[in-house]
N, C-alpha and C positions, 0 to 999 in steps of 0.2 A: 100381927097381920090378920086381917079378917077374911080375905078372899084371894084366890089366885086364878087367873084365866090365861089360856094360851091364845094369844091374838093372831099369831102367824106361826109357821113351823119353828121359827127361831126367836120369837119375842114372847115373853111371859109377863103379863101385867099383874102386879101385886098391889092390893089396897091395904095400906097401913092405918092402924087406928092410933090416935093420939089425943092429947088435950086440945081444946080449941086454940089456945095460945101457941102450942107447938106446931099444930097444923098450919096456922097462919104464918109462922116464921120459917117453915120448911120449904123454901122455894123462892123464886123459880129453880135456882140451883141449890141442891141440898147436899150436905156432907153426911154420908151414911157411914155408920160404924157397923161393919159386917163381921159377925162371929164366924169362927171356923165351923164347918159342917161337922156335926157329931160331938162338938165340945159342950158338955152339960153345964159348965161353969166358966164362961169367958170372963176375963177381968176387964170390966169397962173402964175407960178413961174418964177423967173429970174435965169439965170445961171451965176455964178461969173466967173471971169477970170481964176481962178484955177480949174474950172469945177464943183464946188459945186453948188447944187441946193438950191436956196434961196426962201423958201416958204413964201407967204403972210400971215400975221397974221389972226387968226380966220378961219372960214369955207371958203373953196375955191373950193370945188367940183371937185378936180383933184387928181387922184391916180398915183403913179409911179410903173411901171411894166417893167421888162426886158424881151426882146424877141430876137430871132435870126432872122435877115433879111434873108429870104430864097434867095432873089436876090436883088441886088442893081445896078442901072445903072446911073452913074453920068452924062453921055451924055444926057440921056432922063429925068433926074431928077426924077427917080422912085425908090421906095423902096417897096419890096414885103414882106408882113408879113402873116404868117398862124396863125390863132386863133383857138384853140380847144374850142368848144362851150359847152362841158359838164362842170358843175360847175356854181356857181353864182357870180363869181368875177367880178370886174368892167370892166376888159378888155373883158371877154366873153360876158357880157351884152352889152357893146358898140358895139362889132363886130356883135352880133345877131341883133341889131337894126339899124346898119349903112347902109347907101346907098351912092351913089356918091355925093360928096360935103360935107360929114360929116367931122368934124374937129378933129384932134388929133395932138399932138406935140411930138417932140423928143428932148432929152437932152443929146446927145453924144453917143458914141459907145465904144466897147471894144472887146478884142479877145475872141475866143472860148476856148482857153486852149489846143488846139490840137498841135501835132508836127509830122513831117514826121517820118516814121519808115518802116523797111522792112516788118514787120508783124504787122497788125493793128486789134485791137478789138474795135468795136463800140457797145454799148449796151444802149438802151433807149426805152421810150414809145413814144406815139404820140406827146407829147410836145417836144421831142428831134428830131423829124423828119427833121425840117428845118436845124438844125445843122448837123445832119448825112448826109443830102443831100449835104451840102456844103463841108464837109470833104471828102466824097467820090469823089465829082466832081474835087477836087484839088489833090487827091492822085496820086502818080506816077503810070504809067501803070504797073510797075513791082511789085507793092504792093500786098502782100498776106494777108489773114486774114478772118475775119467773122464779119458781122453786124447783131446783134440781135435786132429786133424791135417788141416791144409788143404793140398790138392794140386790139380793141374790137373784131373784126371779119374780114373776108375776104373783106368786103365792105370798110374797112378802110385802106386797102393797097394802096400805091401810087407807081408809077413808080420811080425806083431808078437807076441811072447810076453809075456803080462801075467798078473798074479794074477787068480784067478777073479772077485774082487770089483771089478776095474777094467774099466770099459767103454771100448772103443776106438771112436771115431766118426770117420769120414772125411768131410771137407767138400770138395766138388768145386767148383772155380771155374767149370768148364764154359765156357771161352772168355774169361773175364775175365782180363786180364793179371796176372801176379804183382805184388803191391804195390798193386793197385787194388781189391781185394776187402775187404769188411767181414765176411766169413764168420766169421772167428775171434772178433772182438769181439762179433758178434751172438750167436754160440753161447755164449760165456761169460756174456753179459748174460741169456741165457735160463735159465741155471742158478740154482737156489735155493742159497743158502749152506748148507752142511751145519752141523748143530748142533755146538757145542763148539769147542775151540781146538786139538785135536790134528789139525791139517790143514796142508798145505803146497801152494803153487802155484808151478809152474815154467813160465815163458813165454819163448819165443824165436821171433822171426819178423821181418818187415819193421818198421822202427822206428816208423812211425805206428800200425800195428796193435798193437804192444806197448804204446805209450803209452796207447791206449784201454783195453786190457785191464787195465793196471796201475792206471789211475784207478778202474776198477770194483772191483778187488780191494781197493784202499786205502779207497775210499769206501763202497760198498754192503756189501762183505764185511767191512770193518773190519780188514784184515790188517795186522799190524805188520811191521817189517823182517825179523824172523827167520822169518816165516811165508810169505814169497814171494821169488822171484828172477825178475826180468823184464829181459830184455836184447834190444836190437835187433841182430839178426844181420846185417842189411843195410839199406840205405836206397834207396827208389825213386829212379831217376834216376842212381844211382851204381853202380859196379861192385860186384857182390856179393862179400862177403868170405868168411864161412864157409859150408860146407854142413852145418854141424852144430856 
């Protein structure tokens, strides 16, 4: 790790250094191998030729978590990850304690599950912000739609670059604990379905919120499988997995 920056009160941005090939492969969704805080000698797993992670027997002090690389630069050998610090999971604990030189490993990457469309709905909480940032940055200038982002309060908002026709709406929990708010589902329920079939919905947040939104998209909106991607990034009562 080369640098760490607190972007908002609950989001810490870490820039990881890697070889050019590793940086190019690490994303958009990257599997991070997170060592236990204070463990001087974690036992790292191996990665088989077919991509499977082969864990060493017994205690190894390493956890597997999936994150979205907010930015990756193969030429500079850099991968930028945003960690949400609320919660007590291994990744949040590592990010809270990490400084330049801290070690973390990656074990491959994968897609975000998005696809281009004339009208785009993005809905997520702070753990989905890196993915939403990437999707908006690569959307065609003619794209229309709305991005709904649930965060704790105004201090957690981040600058987002979006096509002119995509409206970004910030939803503030204002004291409601993460995972206990219905803001995201309510905001989607208040939307009218756009006309036509050239649309795509991408949703990522706490699992119960995602289930509610997905039910609305499949039922009232009538979206088929190729028109939406909805995934629970974390579950209330359990350690948060990705921050994006």
